N, C-alpha and C positions, 0 to 999 in steps of 0.2 A: 381568314379566305386564304387562300394560297395563291401566289405568284406564279401563273403557269408559262413566262413570257420566255423561259428555256427549254420548255421541253421539247422534243421533237417535234416539225410540224409533218403532219397528214397532207405531204404534196396531193395524192391523188381525191383526198375529199377538198380540199383548197380548190382545183382544179375545178371539180364537180360543182362545188357553190360559183364558182367563176360562173361558169355556163348558165345555171339558174340565173344568177343576176343579170347577164348580162341580156338572156332572154324578155326577164321583168321591165325590164329597162326600156330593151326596143317597143316591149308591148306598151308602154309609158308613152314612147316618144309616138307611136304609130295613134296613141287616144289623145293628139296635140296638149297632152300637158308640159306646160313650162319649164325648160330645163334645169330652173331654179328650186322648182318644186321638187324635181324628182333629186336633184343632188341633197335640199333639204332632209327629201324622207328619207332618201339612203343613210345620211351620216346620222339622223337621230336615231334608227334602225339599227344601224352599227353599234351605236352610242349605248346604246339600252342594251345588246347583247356583252359588249366589253364589261360596261359596269358590273351585268348580272355573273360575271364569270369572275371577274378581277377583283384584286382591290383599287381603290381609290389612286395611289401612288402608280401602280402598273399603269391604269389608265391615262394619268398626265406623263406618263414618260410614251405612252403611244403618239398619246399628242402633241409634245415637245417636238417627237421626230419626224412628225408631219407636220408642223410650222416651220421645222429647220429645212425640209423637203421644199416646200414652198418658197420662202428666203432665197433659196439656193436654186431657186429655177429650177430642178432636178422634175417637176410635176410637168413641165411644159416640155420636158424633151422626153417622157415617155409616150404619151399618148394626145390629141387633140384632141376636144369635143366632140360629142357624138352630135351629128347632124339629122 
C-alpha cells in the first residue's frame, strides 16, 4: 500500500467533505446525542478511512501528530466545542 501523505491536497474536496461533516454533526447534536458519542463515532470512522487507504506507519504518524497537537494545546486554540 502506498503512503499518499505527500500527495497534493484537493482543498475543494476537503472543504466539501468538511461541510458535509459539519451538517452531520449538527444533525446529531439536534438529536441530543452525547458529544462524546458523536466524537467517538467520527474518530472511529476517520480511522477506518485512514486505515483502508494508508499503511499502518502513515496512520501512526497522523495519530502522533494529533497527539502532539493535543499535548501542545493547539486544538484548544483552533475551535471551541460545539454546543
